[in-house]
PAVEX-185057 format. One record per residue (C-alpha): residue number from 1; x, y, z. Coordinates in Angstrom, 2 decimals, m for minus. Example, Ala and Ser with C-alpha at 12.3 -4.5 7.8 and 13.67 -1.06 7.14 Angstrom:
BEGIN
PT_1_12.30_m4.50_7.80
PT_2_13.67_m1.06_7.14
//
This chain:
BEGIN
PT_1_m2.88_6.55_27.99
PT_2_m3.81_10.13_28.82
PT_3_m6.06_11.97_31.24
PT_4_m6.05_15.08_29.02
PT_5_m8.50_16.05_26.27
PT_6_m9.39_13.49_23.64
PT_7_m8.34_14.14_20.04
PT_8_m11.03_12.90_17.64
PT_9_m9.73_11.71_14.26
PT_10_m12.14_10.92_11.40
PT_11_m10.70_8.64_8.68
PT_12_m12.33_8.66_5.25
PT_13_m11.24_6.86_2.06
PT_14_m10.52_3.26_3.04
PT_15_m13.08_0.55_2.34
PT_16_m13.25_0.13_6.10
PT_17_m12.28_m2.21_8.93
PT_18_m12.11_m5.06_9.66
PT_19_m11.07_m6.13_6.18
PT_20_m8.26_m7.46_4.01
PT_21_m8.84_m5.45_0.88
PT_22_m5.63_m3.53_0.42
PT_23_m3.12_m0.98_1.64
PT_24_m5.38_1.66_3.16
PT_25_m7.53_m0.95_4.91
PT_26_m4.46_m2.60_6.43
PT_27_m3.14_0.81_7.49
PT_28_m6.36_1.78_9.29
PT_29_m6.59_m1.67_10.89
PT_30_m3.02_m1.55_12.26
PT_31_m3.28_2.09_13.36
PT_32_m6.50_1.60_15.34
PT_33_m5.19_m1.69_16.76
PT_34_m2.09_m0.02_18.18
PT_35_m4.02_2.96_19.60
PT_36_m7.08_1.09_20.90
PT_37_m6.02_1.53_24.55
PT_38_m4.89_5.15_24.12
PT_39_m7.39_7.42_25.90
PT_40_m5.99_10.52_24.19
PT_41_m7.15_9.38_20.72
PT_42_m10.60_8.48_19.43
PT_43_m10.88_7.22_15.87
PT_44_m14.01_7.37_13.72
PT_45_m13.69_5.23_10.57
PT_46_m15.90_5.33_7.48
PT_47_m16.71_1.88_6.05
PT_48_m18.08_1.24_2.57
PT_49_m21.25_m0.85_2.93
PT_50_m24.81_m1.55_1.84
PT_51_m26.29_m0.41_5.15
PT_52_m25.85_2.38_7.71
PT_53_m24.80_0.52_10.86
PT_54_m22.44_1.79_13.55
PT_55_m20.13_m0.57_15.43
PT_56_m16.93_m0.61_17.48
PT_57_m13.71_m2.27_16.30
PT_58_m10.31_m1.76_17.97
PT_59_m12.16_0.77_20.13
PT_60_m12.77_2.86_16.99
PT_61_m16.24_4.18_16.17
PT_62_m16.88_2.61_12.77
PT_63_m19.79_3.89_10.67
PT_64_m21.11_2.21_7.53
PT_65_m21.83_4.40_4.53
PT_66_m24.48_2.97_2.22
PT_67_m22.98_3.23_m1.28
PT_68_m25.19_2.66_m4.35
PT_69_m23.99_0.60_m7.33
PT_70_m23.18_3.46_m9.73
PT_71_m20.00_2.12_m11.36
PT_72_m16.63_3.88_m11.09
PT_73_m18.22_7.05_m9.67
PT_74_m19.11_5.24_m6.45
PT_75_m15.64_5.91_m4.97
PT_76_m16.23_9.68_m5.25
PT_77_m19.81_9.32_m4.00
PT_78_m18.56_7.28_m1.02
PT_79_m15.96_9.84_0.07
PT_80_m18.40_12.76_m0.21
PT_81_m21.14_10.88_1.69
PT_82_m18.66_9.81_4.38
PT_83_m17.43_13.39_4.82
PT_84_m21.01_14.63_5.14
PT_85_m21.57_12.00_7.85
PT_86_m18.40_13.17_9.64
PT_87_m19.50_16.81_9.53
PT_88_m22.97_15.93_10.89
PT_89_m21.48_13.84_13.70
PT_90_m18.99_16.58_14.67
PT_91_m21.73_19.21_14.67
PT_92_m24.24_17.03_16.54
PT_93_m21.76_16.02_19.26
PT_94_m20.00_19.39_19.42
PT_95_m16.60_17.78_19.04
PT_96_m13.80_20.30_19.55
PT_97_m10.83_20.65_17.11
PT_98_m11.51_17.44_15.12
PT_99_m9.05_16.14_12.51
PT_100_m10.58_14.78_9.32
PT_101_m8.07_12.59_7.47
PT_102_m8.91_11.77_3.84
PT_103_m7.05_8.90_2.15
PT_104_m6.41_9.47_m1.60
PT_105_m7.21_12.45_m3.83
PT_106_m10.55_11.46_m5.32
PT_107_m12.78_14.40_m4.39
PT_108_m10.86_17.52_m5.44
PT_109_m13.94_19.40_m6.75
PT_110_m15.47_19.18_m3.25
PT_111_m12.28_19.96_m1.29
PT_112_m12.84_23.73_m0.95
PT_113_m16.36_23.15_0.40
PT_114_m15.26_20.62_3.02
PT_115_m12.24_22.72_4.00
PT_116_m14.60_25.65_4.68
PT_117_m17.11_23.56_6.66
PT_118_m14.47_21.74_8.74
PT_119_m12.68_25.01_9.55
PT_120_m15.98_26.55_10.69
PT_121_m16.30_23.64_13.11
PT_122_m12.81_24.35_14.44
PT_123_m11.27_21.35_12.70
PT_124_m8.44_20.53_10.30
PT_125_m8.47_18.69_6.97
PT_126_m5.54_16.32_6.36
PT_127_m5.02_14.42_3.09
PT_128_m2.91_11.39_2.16
PT_129_m2.19_11.71_m1.59
PT_130_m1.25_8.02_m2.04
PT_131_0.81_7.61_m5.27
PT_132_0.60_8.94_m8.82
PT_133_m2.92_7.66_m9.52
PT_134_m3.13_9.84_m12.64
PT_135_m0.26_7.85_m14.20
PT_136_m1.92_4.45_m13.96
PT_137_m2.38_2.74_m17.34
PT_138_m5.82_1.37_m16.42
PT_139_m7.37_4.85_m16.59
PT_140_m8.53_6.52_m19.80
PT_141_m7.10_9.93_m20.68
PT_142_m10.14_11.87_m19.31
PT_143_m10.02_9.92_m16.03
PT_144_m6.28_10.58_m15.69
PT_145_m6.92_14.28_m16.26
PT_146_m9.56_14.19_m13.50
PT_147_m7.15_12.49_m11.06
PT_148_m4.48_15.14_m11.69
PT_149_m6.96_18.00_m11.33
PT_150_m8.38_16.43_m8.17
PT_151_m4.88_16.02_m6.69
PT_152_m4.18_19.71_m7.35
PT_153_m7.41_20.88_m5.71
PT_154_m6.98_18.65_m2.66
PT_155_m3.41_19.86_m2.18
PT_156_m4.62_23.46_m2.42
PT_157_m7.45_23.01_0.09
PT_158_m5.87_20.79_2.76
PT_159_m4.26_21.87_6.01
PT_160_m1.65_19.12_5.69
PT_161_m0.57_16.59_3.04
PT_162_0.65_13.42_4.79
PT_163_2.90_11.72_2.20
PT_164_3.90_8.07_2.59
PT_165_7.24_8.52_0.82
PT_166_9.94_11.19_0.76
PT_167_9.78_11.20_m3.04
PT_168_6.03_11.82_m2.97
PT_169_6.47_14.69_m0.51
PT_170_9.14_16.21_m2.78
PT_171_6.77_15.91_m5.75
PT_172_3.84_17.57_m3.91
PT_173_6.03_20.46_m2.72
PT_174_7.52_21.01_m6.17
PT_175_4.48_20.39_m8.39
PT_176_2.20_22.61_m6.29
PT_177_4.72_25.18_m5.02
PT_178_2.29_27.98_m5.95
PT_179_0.04_26.85_m3.06
PT_180_2.91_26.55_m0.52
PT_181_1.52_23.21_0.66
PT_182_2.07_22.13_4.24
PT_183_3.48_18.58_4.08
PT_184_4.92_15.86_6.28
PT_185_6.27_12.37_5.68
PT_186_4.91_9.31_7.48
PT_187_5.37_6.01_5.70
PT_188_3.20_2.97_5.37
PT_189_4.18_0.08_7.67
PT_190_4.90_m3.64_7.71
PT_191_4.80_m6.55_10.15
PT_192_8.44_m7.00_11.19
PT_193_8.10_m10.61_12.32
PT_194_8.32_m14.12_10.85
PT_195_5.25_m16.12_9.87
PT_196_3.55_m18.12_12.61
PT_197_3.28_m21.14_10.26
PT_198_5.82_m23.95_10.88
PT_199_7.75_m25.40_7.93
PT_200_5.68_m28.59_7.97
PT_201_2.25_m26.97_8.17
PT_202_m0.21_m28.98_6.01
PT_203_m1.67_m25.79_4.52
PT_204_1.79_m24.73_3.29
PT_205_2.72_m28.18_2.00
PT_206_m0.62_m28.49_0.16
PT_207_m0.04_m25.11_m1.49
PT_208_3.42_m26.18_m2.65
PT_209_2.15_m29.51_m3.96
PT_210_m0.69_m27.83_m5.80
PT_211_1.67_m25.57_m7.73
PT_212_4.70_m27.81_m8.15
PT_213_6.89_m25.63_m5.92
PT_214_9.15_m26.12_m2.91
PT_215_11.11_m23.82_m0.57
PT_216_13.88_m21.80_m2.30
PT_217_12.88_m23.23_m5.69
PT_218_11.11_m20.11_m6.94
PT_219_11.32_m16.41_m7.63
PT_220_8.21_m14.61_m6.42
PT_221_6.09_m11.56_m7.15
PT_222_2.98_m10.45_m5.26
PT_223_0.93_m7.51_m6.47
PT_224_m1.90_m6.07_m8.49
PT_225_m2.04_m7.35_m12.05
PT_226_m1.61_m4.01_m13.85
PT_227_0.82_m2.90_m16.60
PT_228_2.62_m0.26_m14.51
PT_229_3.89_m3.02_m12.20
PT_230_5.99_m4.21_m15.15
PT_231_4.83_m7.82_m15.37
PT_232_5.81_m7.93_m19.03
PT_233_9.41_m6.93_m18.32
PT_234_9.74_m9.37_m15.41
PT_235_8.30_m12.30_m17.37
PT_236_10.28_m11.57_m20.53
PT_237_13.56_m11.17_m18.62
PT_238_12.98_m14.27_m16.51
PT_239_12.34_m16.29_m19.66
PT_240_15.59_m14.91_m21.13
PT_241_17.57_m15.94_m18.04
PT_242_19.19_m19.31_m17.56
PT_243_17.52_m19.93_m14.21
PT_244_16.40_m23.46_m13.40
PT_245_14.05_m22.13_m10.73
PT_246_10.38_m21.23_m11.24
PT_247_8.74_m17.81_m11.30
PT_248_5.59_m17.82_m9.12
PT_249_3.19_m14.93_m9.66
PT_250_0.69_m14.38_m6.82
PT_251_m1.88_m12.08_m8.38
PT_252_m5.53_m11.83_m9.39
PT_253_m5.23_m12.07_m13.17
PT_254_m7.50_m10.25_m15.59
PT_255_m8.12_m12.28_m18.76
PT_256_m7.54_m9.31_m21.08
PT_257_m4.11_m8.36_m19.70
PT_258_m3.15_m12.04_m19.34
PT_259_m3.91_m12.64_m23.03
PT_260_m1.89_m9.56_m23.99
PT_261_1.09_m10.85_m22.00
PT_262_0.74_m14.27_m23.57
PT_263_0.81_m12.78_m27.07
PT_264_3.79_m10.54_m26.30
PT_265_5.97_m12.94_m24.29
PT_266_4.81_m16.50_m25.04
PT_267_5.08_m17.29_m21.31
PT_268_2.62_m20.18_m21.74
PT_269_5.39_m22.07_m23.52
PT_270_7.77_m21.74_m20.54
PT_271_6.84_m24.17_m17.73
PT_272_8.88_m22.14_m15.24
PT_273_6.37_m19.25_m15.33
PT_274_3.49_m20.10_m12.99
PT_275_0.46_m17.94_m12.27
PT_276_m0.62_m19.36_m8.89
PT_277_m3.65_m17.20_m8.08
PT_278_m4.19_m15.15_m4.94
PT_279_m3.31_m15.93_m1.31
PT_280_m5.44_m14.12_1.28
PT_281_m4.21_m16.10_4.30
PT_282_m1.78_m13.65_5.93
PT_283_0.44_m16.21_7.66
PT_284_0.59_m18.45_4.59
PT_285_1.59_m15.55_2.35
PT_286_4.30_m14.49_4.80
PT_287_5.66_m18.05_4.77
PT_288_5.60_m18.18_0.95
PT_289_7.60_m14.94_0.93
PT_290_10.09_m16.27_3.49
PT_291_10.67_m19.43_1.46
PT_292_11.12_m17.65_m1.89
PT_293_14.63_m17.75_m3.33
PT_294_14.17_m14.11_m4.38
PT_295_11.45_m11.51_m4.80
PT_296_10.79_m9.29_m7.83
PT_297_9.35_m5.80_m7.40
PT_298_8.43_m3.91_m10.56
PT_299_6.18_m1.14_m9.20
PT_300_7.02_2.32_m10.46
PT_301_3.91_4.45_m9.84
PT_302_4.63_6.32_m6.67
PT_303_4.30_5.98_m2.94
PT_304_5.68_3.48_m0.47
PT_305_4.30_0.16_m1.68
PT_306_2.97_m2.32_0.91
PT_307_4.08_m5.40_m1.03
PT_308_7.67_m4.07_m1.12
PT_309_7.73_m3.55_2.65
PT_310_6.32_m7.04_3.21
PT_311_8.94_m8.54_0.89
PT_312_11.81_m6.76_2.65
PT_313_10.45_m7.97_5.99
PT_314_10.26_m11.61_4.83
PT_315_12.47_m12.39_1.81
PT_316_16.28_m12.34_1.97
PT_317_16.98_m11.53_m1.68
PT_318_14.97_m8.71_m3.27
PT_319_15.40_m7.57_m6.89
PT_320_13.79_m4.15_m7.33
PT_321_13.08_m1.88_m10.26
PT_322_15.50_1.03_m9.93
PT_323_13.23_4.01_m9.27
PT_324_13.39_6.58_m6.48
PT_325_10.40_5.23_m4.55
PT_326_11.99_1.76_m4.28
PT_327_15.55_2.90_m3.50
PT_328_14.21_5.21_m0.81
PT_329_12.67_2.24_1.00
PT_330_15.22_m0.57_0.56
PT_331_18.47_1.43_0.37
PT_332_21.38_m1.08_0.34
PT_333_19.21_m4.03_1.45
PT_334_18.32_m5.05_m2.13
PT_335_19.64_m5.35_m5.68
PT_336_18.31_m3.17_m8.51
PT_337_17.42_m3.58_m12.19
PT_338_16.37_m1.33_m15.04
PT_339_13.93_m1.93_m17.90
PT_340_16.77_m2.05_m20.43
PT_341_16.58_m5.35_m22.37
PT_342_18.86_m7.94_m20.78
PT_343_19.44_m6.07_m17.51
PT_344_17.09_m8.09_m15.27
PT_345_17.97_m11.38_m17.02
PT_346_21.64_m10.75_m16.18
PT_347_20.73_m9.93_m12.57
PT_348_18.71_m13.17_m12.28
PT_349_21.70_m15.16_m13.55
PT_350_23.88_m13.36_m11.01
PT_351_21.34_m13.97_m8.22
PT_352_21.22_m17.70_m9.02
PT_353_24.99_m17.89_m8.50
PT_354_25.15_m15.81_m5.31
PT_355_26.79_m17.16_m2.18
PT_356_24.20_m18.06_0.52
PT_357_26.04_m15.89_3.06
PT_358_25.80_m12.89_0.74
PT_359_22.07_m13.48_0.37
PT_360_21.60_m13.80_4.13
PT_361_23.51_m10.54_4.68
PT_362_21.14_m8.71_2.33
PT_363_18.20_m10.19_4.24
PT_364_19.58_m8.91_7.54
PT_365_19.95_m5.40_6.07
PT_366_16.42_m5.50_4.62
PT_367_14.81_m6.57_7.89
PT_368_16.80_m4.00_9.85
PT_369_15.56_m1.32_7.47
PT_370_11.95_m2.39_8.10
PT_371_12.50_m2.53_11.86
PT_372_14.11_0.92_11.99
PT_373_11.81_2.88_9.68
PT_374_8.72_0.90_8.67
PT_375_7.43_m1.20_11.55
PT_376_3.78_m0.57_12.42
PT_377_4.85_0.40_15.95
PT_378_7.08_3.12_14.51
PT_379_4.37_4.35_12.11
PT_380_1.70_4.38_14.85
PT_381_4.01_6.43_17.11
PT_382_4.53_8.97_14.33
PT_383_0.77_9.31_13.83
PT_384_0.28_9.70_17.58
PT_385_2.68_12.65_17.52
PT_386_1.01_14.11_14.45
PT_387_m2.52_13.90_15.82
PT_388_m1.78_14.92_19.42
PT_389_1.33_17.06_18.95
PT_390_2.92_15.18_21.83
PT_391_6.15_13.18_21.90
//
């Protein structure tokens, strides 16, 4: 609480709140939730919609931006329209020293314009670069080139780049050293608590029955079904292991990529590999994580990944792809594998034979890491300091 001046913060780039779409939406939801009683901060949140309503959620001023159905370009259209709405609102209400915080680097060609306009209004433009979007396999070469160009322009024309991993901050400072970018590191967060579902909850038991699973009988992965998350490596290596457990994949499959994996790995001939669909019930998913024997994490395209944080908060034994982004987060609270043939299969065999006390000790380290550096309370406090310059 504060009796001083109010700092207005405009957040653009998430699909909006309330919602359960993904990382940015969860971030904005948790941030506004933890600051809803703080009189020193006033959030204004752009929401992607088919109307132009305004409403209050977590004491934040949420404004719908009517986005037309224009294919992939709608994400750029949405950000530009939302920023124009922010500028109009700031001008109309004569808001002093506003902060406009843009999530992701989609609108580089427009960054210089909005930097100029926001500065004229006495405000600052902050940008969260997310991860290496230009490296994602789903994009064509021209789209990847656009993402890289856009990232460069947004770095050049922002007052501050708020990076969600130390490795990402290092990359921004090195890659764009010519612009002397102003950067800071504030991570993404996680819920550092157990699931509210009891062990005998009918919803949990039905889910297990439906997929032929039971507590501690399965390895687990949760994430977007895209090549750069290394599903092929994880499936191939699991099939090569001697594990008698199952491999449950919680993901929204695309038929094209699924067929490619089937052709390359023959997973359909291994009854241990089970694609179990998506789970949008937060408490149920937390419980499924808690009851997993071990969790696989194969993400390698930049940034602090929400599913990794959630796994470290819930699952005792985590087997992570050995890249800087993942080591930075988990430190010594996990085990690591490379994409060399046989490496993960050997680690799975080792994991199957691990002493329960050794597994529990890793879980304690993982949860302590989340508590110390990645809890939403910790992240919200860091943003409070950033936005208000107060301790």
